[in-house]
C-alpha positions as CSV (number, residue, x, y, z in Angstrom):
1,M,9.9,39.2,-29.3
2,A,12.8,38.1,-27.3
3,T,11.4,39.4,-24.1
4,G,8.3,37.5,-24.7
5,A,10.5,34.2,-24.9
6,I,12.0,35.1,-21.5
7,V,8.4,35.4,-20.0
8,L,7.5,32.2,-21.7
9,L,10.4,30.6,-20.2
10,V,9.6,31.9,-16.7
11,A,5.7,30.9,-17.0
12,S,6.9,27.4,-18.3
13,A,9.0,27.0,-15.3
14,A,6.1,28.3,-13.1
15,A,3.6,25.8,-14.9
16,S,6.0,22.7,-14.2
17,A,6.4,23.7,-10.5
18,A,2.7,23.9,-10.1
19,A,2.2,20.4,-12.1
20,A,5.0,19.0,-9.7
21,I,3.2,20.1,-6.7
22,K,-0.1,18.9,-7.9
23,Q,1.3,15.6,-8.6
24,G,2.7,15.3,-5.3
25,Q,-0.7,15.8,-3.8
26,D,-2.4,13.2,-6.2
27,Q,0.3,10.7,-5.3
28,A,-0.2,11.4,-1.8
29,A,-4.1,10.8,-2.2
30,A,-3.6,7.6,-4.2
31,A,-1.2,6.2,-1.5
32,K,-3.7,7.4,1.3
33,Y,-6.5,5.4,-0.5
34,N,-4.2,2.6,-1.2
35,A,-3.1,2.3,2.3
36,Q,-7.0,2.2,3.4
37,V,-7.6,-0.5,0.9
38,A,-4.9,-2.5,2.3
39,S,-6.0,-2.0,5.9
40,N,-9.7,-3.0,4.8
41,D,-8.2,-6.2,3.1
42,A,-6.2,-7.1,6.2
43,T,-9.5,-7.0,8.3
44,M,-11.5,-8.9,5.8
45,V,-8.9,-11.9,5.6
46,Q,-8.6,-11.9,9.4
47,Q,-12.3,-12.1,9.8
48,Q,-12.6,-14.6,7.0
49,A,-10.2,-16.9,8.6
50,Q,-12.0,-16.6,12.2
51,L,-15.3,-17.6,10.4
52,Q,-13.6,-20.5,8.6
53,A,-12.2,-21.5,11.9
54,A,-15.7,-21.2,13.6
55,Q,-17.1,-23.3,10.8
56,D,-14.3,-26.1,11.4
57,E,-15.3,-26.0,15.1
58,R,-19.0,-26.4,14.2
59,E,-18.2,-29.2,12.0
60,T,-16.1,-31.1,14.5
61,S,-19.1,-30.6,17.2
62,I,-21.3,-32.2,14.7
63,R,-19.0,-35.2,13.9
64,R,-18.2,-35.8,17.6
65,G,-22.1,-35.8,18.2
66,T,-22.6,-38.5,15.6
67,I,-19.8,-40.6,16.8
68,E,-21.1,-40.5,20.2
69,A,-24.6,-41.0,18.9
70,N,-23.7,-44.1,17.0
71,Q,-21.9,-45.5,19.9
72,G,-24.7,-45.2,22.2
73,A,-27.1,-46.6,19.6
74,S,-25.0,-49.5,19.2
75,G,-25.1,-50.1,22.9
76,G,-21.5,-49.2,23.6
77,S,-19.8,-46.9,25.8
78,L,-17.4,-44.1,25.1
79,S,-14.0,-46.1,26.1
80,G,-11.2,-47.5,24.4
81,S,-11.3,-47.0,20.6
82,S,-14.2,-44.8,20.7
83,L,-12.2,-42.3,22.7
84,D,-9.4,-42.6,20.4
85,V,-11.6,-41.7,17.5
86,L,-13.0,-38.7,19.1
87,G,-9.6,-37.7,20.5
88,D,-8.2,-37.9,16.9
89,V,-11.4,-35.9,15.6
90,T,-10.6,-33.2,18.1
91,T,-6.9,-33.1,17.5
92,Q,-7.6,-32.7,13.7
93,S,-10.1,-30.0,14.4
94,N,-7.8,-28.0,16.5
95,L,-5.1,-28.4,13.8
96,Q,-7.4,-27.1,11.1
97,T,-8.6,-24.3,13.2
98,N,-5.0,-23.2,13.9
99,T,-4.2,-23.6,10.4
100,D,-7.1,-21.4,9.3
101,L,-6.2,-18.6,11.9
102,Y,-2.4,-18.7,10.9
103,T,-3.2,-18.5,7.3
104,G,-5.4,-15.5,7.9
105,N,-2.9,-13.8,10.1
106,V,-0.1,-14.4,7.3
107,A,-2.5,-12.6,4.7
108,A,-3.3,-10.0,7.0
109,Y,0.4,-9.2,7.6
110,K,1.0,-9.0,3.9
111,Y,-1.8,-6.5,3.7
112,K,-0.5,-4.5,6.7
113,T,2.9,-4.4,5.3
114,D,1.5,-3.0,2.1
115,Q,-0.2,-0.5,4.1
116,Q,2.6,0.6,5.8
117,V,4.4,1.1,2.4
118,D,1.6,2.9,0.8
119,Q,1.6,5.3,4.2
120,F,5.2,5.9,3.5
121,Q,5.0,6.6,0.0
122,G,2.0,9.1,0.8
123,S,4.2,10.8,3.4
124,Q,7.0,11.4,1.0
125,A,5.0,12.5,-2.1
126,I,4.5,15.9,-1.2
127,P,8.0,16.7,0.2
128,N,9.3,15.2,-3.1
129,S,7.0,17.3,-5.2
130,I,8.1,20.4,-3.5
131,L,11.8,19.4,-4.4
132,N,10.8,18.8,-7.9
133,A,9.1,22.2,-8.2
134,G,12.1,23.8,-6.8
135,G,14.2,22.2,-9.3
136,A,11.8,23.4,-12.2
137,L,12.0,26.9,-10.8
138,L,15.8,26.9,-10.7
139,S,16.0,25.3,-14.1
140,G,13.4,27.6,-15.7
141,G,15.1,30.7,-13.9
142,S,18.4,29.7,-15.0
143,N,17.3,29.3,-18.6
144,A,15.5,32.7,-18.5
145,A,18.7,34.4,-17.0
146,L,20.7,32.8,-20.0
147,A,18.2,33.8,-22.5
148,Y,18.2,37.4,-21.0
149,S,22.1,37.4,-20.9
150,R,22.2,36.3,-24.6
151,L,19.8,39.2,-25.4
152,K,21.7,41.8,-23.6
153,N,24.9,40.5,-25.1
154,P,24.4,38.9,-28.4
155,S,28.1,37.9,-28.8
156,N,27.8,35.7,-25.6
157,Q,26.4,32.8,-27.3
158,G,27.9,29.8,-25.1
159,N,26.3,28.0,-22.6
160,S,27.5,30.0,-19.5
161,L,26.1,33.2,-17.9
162,S,28.4,36.3,-18.1
163,Y,28.1,39.4,-16.5
164,T,28.9,42.4,-18.7
165,G,28.2,45.0,-16.1
């Protein structure tokens, strides 16, 4: 009966070690997936920013065309205040375009940083699980040795192992 308990201690240690390895593999897989999602998100926000910048430029082109057409329809030429208005519209458009691109780059940087963190965590998951598995095996082996020592020497009921030759 007591020998069965020792076998159970060893089996429990082996099961704990296997579970630690499996957990590390699962964590590595999850981190790899999260890193890919972050990479996709970074690409997506940059593309959205580029699309928004292109839309802003398109709207500016339409606005400039309307101003030029209205100026021409009223018989005026593009000089003086008309040029000032066109310059202001162009300046505002450039500012908005650059703001859109900058905002996209900042958001993409955050996702790229997340990606790097996830990749690092994934690279550490399996080595950490191996250490945890080793700890489980050592702990289980120690408990089994202690139980065996107590079985062989019933007077040794302390918490330390002793060799009785």
